[in-house]
C-alpha positions in Angstrom: 7.1 81.0 -34.9 5.6 78.8 -32.3 6.9 75.1 -31.8 4.3 72.7 -30.2 5.9 70.0 -27.8 3.6 66.9 -27.8 3.7 65.0 -24.5 2.7 61.3 -24.8 1.3 59.5 -21.8 1.3 55.7 -21.8 -0.2 53.8 -19.4 1.4 50.0 -19.0 0.9 47.4 -15.9 4.2 46.7 -14.2 3.3 42.8 -14.6 3.6 43.4 -18.4 7.0 44.9 -18.2 8.3 42.1 -15.8 7.0 39.4 -17.9 8.8 41.0 -20.9 11.8 41.8 -18.8 11.7 45.6 -19.9 12.7 48.3 -17.6 11.6 51.7 -18.9 14.0 54.7 -17.4 14.0 58.3 -17.8 16.0 59.2 -20.9 15.1 56.0 -23.0 13.9 55.9 -26.4 10.5 54.7 -27.3 9.5 53.8 -30.9 5.8 54.1 -31.8 4.8 52.8 -35.2 2.5 54.9 -37.0 1.9 52.9 -40.2 3.9 50.2 -41.8 6.8 52.7 -43.0 6.5 55.5 -40.2 7.9 55.0 -36.9 8.2 58.0 -34.6 10.6 58.1 -31.4 10.2 59.6 -28.4 12.5 60.3 -25.2 11.0 59.4 -21.7 10.8 62.4 -19.5 9.0 60.7 -16.5 9.3 57.0 -16.0 6.2 56.7 -13.7 8.3 55.1 -10.9 6.9 57.5 -8.1 3.1 56.3 -8.2 2.4 56.1 -4.6 -1.5 56.5 -4.7 -3.7 53.8 -3.9 -5.2 54.0 -7.4 -1.9 52.7 -8.9 -1.0 50.3 -6.4 -2.0 46.7 -5.1 -2.9 47.1 -1.3 -1.3 50.5 -1.2 2.2 49.1 -1.4 2.9 47.1 -4.7 3.2 49.3 -8.0 0.1 47.8 -10.2 0.8 50.1 -13.0 2.9 53.1 -14.5 2.0 56.1 -16.6 5.2 57.0 -18.7 5.4 60.4 -20.2 7.5 61.2 -23.3 8.2 63.9 -25.8 9.1 63.6 -29.4 12.7 63.9 -30.6 14.4 65.7 -33.2 14.8 63.3 -36.1 18.7 64.0 -36.3 18.8 62.8 -32.5 18.5 59.2 -33.2 18.5 57.0 -36.5 17.2 53.7 -36.3 
């Protein structure tokens, strides 16, 4: 039997994270609301901190946005 691991990539502006006081790190859990009764949880595998290319920075030095990658977790790992 083949098990597929879906990788979710989220783009988020660094200014939005700063404004909300949120710091997403590797290993954190992210919940995505699929429907009013369904919430799926993911574990962050790449927090997007090492974005040094010019397309993701302002003036080549200040991070403008981060691309966060996460994988779904087993339902028994985290109960909300």
